[in-house]
Each structure stands twice: as C-alpha cells, then as structure tokens.
C-alpha positions in Angstrom: 89.9 108.5 84.4 92.4 110.3 81.8 95.0 110.4 83.8 95.4 106.9 84.8 94.7 105.9 80.9 98.2 108.0 80.4 99.8 106.2 82.5 99.0 103.0 81.0 100.7 103.7 77.8 103.4 101.5 77.1 103.3 100.1 81.1 104.4 96.4 81.2 103.0 95.1 83.8 105.0 92.4 84.4 108.2 93.9 84.6 106.7 96.7 86.7 105.5 94.8 89.5 109.1 92.7 89.5 110.7 95.9 90.0 108.5 96.8 92.6 108.4 94.0 94.6 112.5 94.4 93.8 112.4 97.8 95.7 109.9 97.4 97.9 111.8 96.7 101.2 114.8 99.5 100.6 112.1 101.7 100.1 110.3 100.8 103.5 113.8 101.0 105.3 114.1 104.6 104.1 114.4 106.3 107.4 112.1 109.5 108.5 114.7 112.2 108.0 114.8 111.0 104.4 111.4 111.6 103.8 110.8 114.9 106.2 109.2 117.6 104.2 109.9 114.7 100.9 106.4 115.4 98.2 105.6 113.8 95.5 105.3 115.6 92.2 101.7 115.5 91.0 102.5 115.2 87.3 103.8 111.5 87.3 103.5 111.2 83.8 106.6 114.5 83.2 108.2 112.8 85.7 108.4 109.4 83.8 109.1 110.6 80.9 112.0 113.2 82.4 113.7 110.3 83.8 113.5 108.2 80.5 115.0 111.6 78.7 118.1 111.0 81.5 118.3 107.0 81.1 118.7 107.2 77.5 121.5 110.4 77.6 122.8 108.3 80.2 123.3 105.1 78.2 124.6 107.2 75.4 127.6 108.5 77.9 127.7 105.5 80.3 131.3 104.8 78.8 132.3 108.5 80.2 129.4 108.4 82.9 131.3 105.2 84.5 134.8 106.8 85.4 133.1 108.6 88.0 133.1 106.8 91.3 129.8 107.3 92.0 128.2 106.2 88.6 128.3 102.6 87.3 126.4 100.4 84.7 124.7 99.1 87.6 123.7 102.5 88.7 121.9 103.4 85.5 120.3 99.5 85.5 118.8 100.9 88.7 117.5 104.0 87.8 115.5 102.3 85.2 114.0 99.6 87.7 113.3 102.6 89.8 111.7 104.4 87.0 109.5 101.1 86.9 108.9 100.6 90.3 107.5 104.1 91.0 105.1 104.0 88.0 103.6 100.9 89.4 103.1 102.0 93.0 101.6 105.5 91.0 99.5 103.2 89.1 98.3 101.5 92.5 98.0 105.0 94.1 95.5 105.9 91.2 93.5 103.0 90.9 93.1 103.0 94.6 91.8 106.7 94.5 89.2 106.1 92.2 85.6 107.5 92.6 83.7 103.9 93.1 83.8 104.0 96.5 82.8 107.2 97.1 79.8 106.6 94.8 79.2 103.2 96.1 78.8 105.4 99.8 76.8 108.0 98.5 74.1 105.4 96.9 73.8 103.5 100.1 72.7 106.4 101.8 70.6 107.7 99.0 68.7 103.9 99.3 68.9 104.4 102.9 67.2 107.5 103.5 64.6 106.0 101.1 63.6 103.3 103.5 64.0 105.8 106.5 61.7 108.0 105.1 59.0 105.6 104.2 59.0 103.7 107.3 59.2 106.8 109.6 56.2 107.8 107.8 54.4 104.4 108.5 54.8 105.1 112.5 52.6 108.2 111.6 49.9 106.5 109.8 50.1 103.1 112.2 50.4 104.8 115.6 49.4 108.2 115.2 48.1 107.9 118.9 50.7 105.9 120.6 53.5 108.7 122.6 56.2 105.8 123.3 55.8 105.0 119.1 55.7 109.1 118.6 58.6 109.8 121.2 61.0 107.0 119.2 60.3 108.3 116.0 61.1 112.2 117.2 64.2 110.9 118.7 65.0 109.2 115.5 64.5 112.0 113.2 67.4 114.4 115.6 70.6 111.8 113.8 72.4 113.6 111.3 75.2 112.1 109.1 75.9 108.7 108.1 76.3 106.7 111.1 73.3 107.9 112.9 71.2 106.9 109.7 72.8 103.6 109.9 71.8 103.3 113.2 68.0 104.4 112.6 67.6 102.1 110.0 69.5 99.2 112.6 66.5 100.7 115.0 63.4 100.7 113.1 64.5 97.3 112.0 63.9 96.1 115.6 61.0 98.4 115.7 59.2 96.7 113.0 60.0 93.0 113.1 57.9 91.8 116.2 55.2 94.1 115.1 54.5 92.9 111.1 51.3 91.2 112.5 50.0 94.4 113.9 51.2 96.4 110.6 49.1 94.3 108.4 46.0 96.3 109.2 47.7 99.2 107.6 50.3 97.7 105.3 51.0 95.3 102.8 53.5 93.2 105.1 55.4 91.3 101.9 56.3 95.0 100.8 57.7 96.0 104.1 59.7 92.6 104.8 61.2 93.1 101.9 61.8 97.0 102.8 63.3 95.9 106.6 65.3 93.1 104.4 66.9 95.8 102.3 67.5 98.1 104.9 69.5 95.2 107.1 71.5 94.4 104.5 72.9 98.0 103.6 72.8 99.7 106.9 76.4 97.4 107.7 77.7 98.4 104.0 77.2 102.2 104.9 79.1 102.1 108.1 81.7 99.8 106.5 82.2 101.9 103.6 82.3 105.0 105.6 84.1 104.1 108.1 87.2 103.9 105.6 87.5 107.6 105.9 88.8 107.4 109.1 91.5 105.0 109.2 94.4 103.8 107.9 93.7 102.2 104.8 95.2 100.4 102.1 95.1 103.3 99.5 97.4 105.7 102.2 99.6 102.8 102.1 99.9 102.8 98.4 100.2 106.3 98.7 103.0 106.2 101.4 105.1 104.0 99.1 104.5 106.0 96.3 106.2 108.6 98.2 109.0 106.4 99.3 109.7 105.3 96.0 109.7 108.6 94.3 112.5 109.6 97.1 115.0 106.7 96.0 113.8 107.9 92.1 114.8 111.5 92.9 118.1 110.5 94.6 119.3 108.4 91.6 118.1 110.9 89.2 120.1 113.8 91.0 122.8 111.6 91.2 123.6 110.8 87.9 122.6 114.3 86.9 125.4 115.7 89.3 128.0 113.5 87.8 126.7 114.2 84.0 126.9 117.9 84.4 130.3 117.8 86.0 131.7 114.9 83.9 130.7 117.1 80.4 131.6 120.5 82.1 133.6 121.3 79.5 131.2 120.8 76.7 128.3 123.1 77.5 125.7 122.3 75.2 126.1 118.0 76.2 126.3 119.8 80.4 122.6 121.3 79.4 121.6 117.5 79.2 122.3 116.7 82.8 122.1 120.8 84.1 118.7 120.0 86.2 117.7 118.1 89.4 114.3 116.1 89.1 112.1 119.2 90.7 114.1 121.7 88.3 113.5 120.0 85.4 109.9 119.5 86.0 109.6 122.6 86.4 110.8 123.6 83.5 108.9 121.6 81.9 105.4 123.1 83.7 106.7 126.8 82.8 103.8 128.7 80.7 104.8 129.2 77.6 105.9 132.8 77.5 103.8 135.0 75.4 105.5 136.6 72.3 106.6 140.5 73.0 104.2 141.7 70.3 100.9 140.0 72.2 102.4 141.7 75.4 102.7 145.2 73.8 99.3 144.4 72.6 97.8 144.5 75.3 
C-alpha cells in the first residue's frame, strides 16, 4: 500500500471531492478523438508534484502571464482544481485495484476445493458399488476452473441433501450438513467474485475517469507552460521554468542519475 500512502500525503478529501465533482461532467464529455492514444503517466505522485511546481511558478508570474489571451487568473485556479480532481480520481483507482477482491476469490476457491474433495471422498465410501453415483463422480471430476468448481459444489449439495439419512450409517450427519451449508453459501460468492473479471466493473469506470481527467490536466499544464515560455522568452533562465510539456517534464524527472565519468572509465 506504499503508493496509496504516498498519495494520501497532504490529501484534503473534501476539497478533492468537490473538485472532482466540478470537472466530472467535463471529463465525461471529452470526445473520443481527444482520448485517442491517450495514456495516463504511471507516476501519479510525480505528476502531482510537477503540476504543483508549475502552479506555484504561474502564481508568482500571474501578472505577466495574464497579459496573454490564453491565460487568465481563472486558468491558474482551474489547473489547481484539475490537479485536485485528478488526485482524487487516482486515489479512487488505487483503492479499487486493491488485492482484497482477488485474495477473497482465492480464499473461496481454497475452501470450496476442500469441501469438494471431502464430498468426493464420501461418495466412494458410501456408494462404492453404485454405478450411477460413480458415474456422477467421474463427470464432476472432469470440471475445471472456478465456474466448474462452484457448479460442482451446487451439484454435490443437491446430491447429498435428499440422502442425509442414507449417509448416517457412514458419516456423522451434523458435520456433513454443516459442510453442505458452507458449500451452498460460498459457491455463489465465488461466482460473483470471479464474474467481475469479465465485466465492465466499477474499477474500470474509475480508471476511465482518471484517464479523462488526466487529459484535461495535461492540456491545462501544457497551455500554461507554452504561454510562460513565450512570455519569458527573452529571459532564458526564467523561461526554463516553463520549458517542458508535462510528459517531457515527467520524462526528465524519471531520467536515471548519470554515472560520473570516472566511474564509467573504471569499468
């Protein structure tokens, strides 16, 4: 959870949720061509830091920047709010991609396999010479995957329930009933947990919203950067604060530290 912990540093939920609500409709309305080939930079914290640096610089240079038609005081406030909206969306994605659901499905499969193994074994003990039962057992053992596991449990429960008196001569019925009850309860849970993988889930919707908000944030960043680079074009040192697009600044932030020449020569 380290990434999520980093995202929570200085996070103001109320402000971020408000910003998210303000820009959600705008993000949803982005045309498909605007998103074509669009991808979200993976280092969310780096993106947030880079945007914050630009915001601070733009606020310091606001008087000069607003002389250009592309930038107003509202532009700087907008990128501040977009940053918060993107921050909130990124946290939503991070939380929706937690391992909890996958771990729950794995735990369900482990428990249901144990139940199935015990019920399979009981068939051999109780009905070793019953051809119909043995044929059922053979058919069930051919199943594979989580869907077959769940359906096997449902079938085994249906097989045993009406035969509880018959099994009493071989097994204690109370533990068997408890086993059947547990199987009946867990099998639908497994199907629900695993079926989510093949559907448009809430997590996928959150990922899409993060992508759309990132597109808005990137546009706002690049517009301020381009304007600042032009306004301060005669002051190269100052213009350097605006010299890069968001992706270019991100790439620079993730460049490996150069190896000192002496070290290279020593190898």
